[in-house]
N, C-alpha and C positions, 0 to 999 in steps of 0.2 A: 724895634720895628722894621717889618720886611717891607720894604717900599713895593709898590704896586705900579706898572708899567712906567717905571722910572720917575714917578710924579714926586715933588718933595713937600715936605711941610713948610708953611709959612707960620712961622712962631708968632707973629703977631695976629693972626687971624684965630677966629674960634672954629672948633671941630666938632662934628658929631661922632660920636661912638656906640656902637651896638654890636650884638652878638652876631657874630659871622656864621650864616647858615650853611655856607659851602665847602668850608675848610674843617677837616677832624681835628678833634681837641678842644680846648676852651679859647679859641681865637676871637678877638674883636676887631671889626672892620672899623677904620679911622677914614671919616669923608670931610672934606673941605672944599668950599664952592661948589658943592653938589657931584664932586667926583671922589671916588676912593682913592686916597693916596697910599694907603697900607694897612697891613695886618699885624697885630700884636696880642700877645698873652698878658701884657702888663702895661698899663696905662696909668699916669699921674696927670691929673687936671684941675685947675682952681676955677673959681667962679661958675660952678656946674649948675646947670639948670636940668630937669629931668623931665622928659616929654613923652606922652602917650598920643598917637592919633587914634581916637574914638572909632573912624570908620574902620580902621585897619583891624583894630582889636575885635571888633564885630566881625570881621570876615574871618580872622584866626578860629573865633569860636564857632561861626556858622560851617566853615569847611574843614575843620579840624585839620588845618595845615599852618606850617609856620611862613610867616610873612613879616619882615621889616615893617614893624611899626610902632617901636618904643627906641627911643635912644637917650644919651645923656650928651649935651653940649658944655662946651668949656674951651679953656686955654690949656694946650698941652705944657706941662713944665717938667724938669728932672726931678728925680725923688730929691735930690740935694736941695734944689730949690724950695720944693715943697717943706722940707725940714726946716729951712729958715723962715719961710712963712708962719709957720704952726710954732715956731718959737718967739715970734714977735708978739703975738698976742694969747689970750686966753681962750683955748679951743678945747671942745669935748673930746672925750676918749672915740676913737672910729666905730661908727655904727653900721653893721650890716644892714644894706640897702637891697631889696628884693624885687621882683616884678613878675606876676604870673597872670596872664591876659585871662585866664579861666575863673580866677578867684578874685583879682583886683583890678580896680580901674586906674591905678596909680602905682607908681613906686612907694614902697611903704619900709619902715623899719620899726621893728617892735610894736606893729599895730596902728602905727601913725604914718599919715601920707607924708611924704618927702617930696617937695617942689624944687628945691634948691639947697646947695651945699656951699660951703667955703672951697672945701678941697674935697676930691674923689681919688682914690687909689683903687685900681682894677688889677686883680692878679689871682691866676688860677681859678676863673671863672667866678669870683666873687667880689661885689663891688661894697666897699667901705666908704662912708661919707663922714666928714668931719665939718662940725659947725662951730662957729664963735659963740661962747657963752656970754650972755648979756650982764 
């Protein structure tokens, strides 16, 4: 993670991760307690919840401009910690999760709405979710 304004991550608190609109490349902004604390091309989170602000989505469609209106909240963990978590229980294979405000109203995977996931791995602009198998 590239820190922003020398802000630090509190690992006990949840963060919001969203596509960074101001940096070139496939960077994601990491926000905690209402402030951007850094940017990263790779983020690993557990207890993830997918959010879409409907008013923001409508504004994107109406004005044909990009605005931050969708994000994933969760707790950031190391890749090693996520591997430990996955090994403890029976999880599905990673599913690619996508969101396009002009096509869908929610995050989707294989045509199904995704509202939450046990773990999320974001790398190279691709979001993958892992669910516990019941």
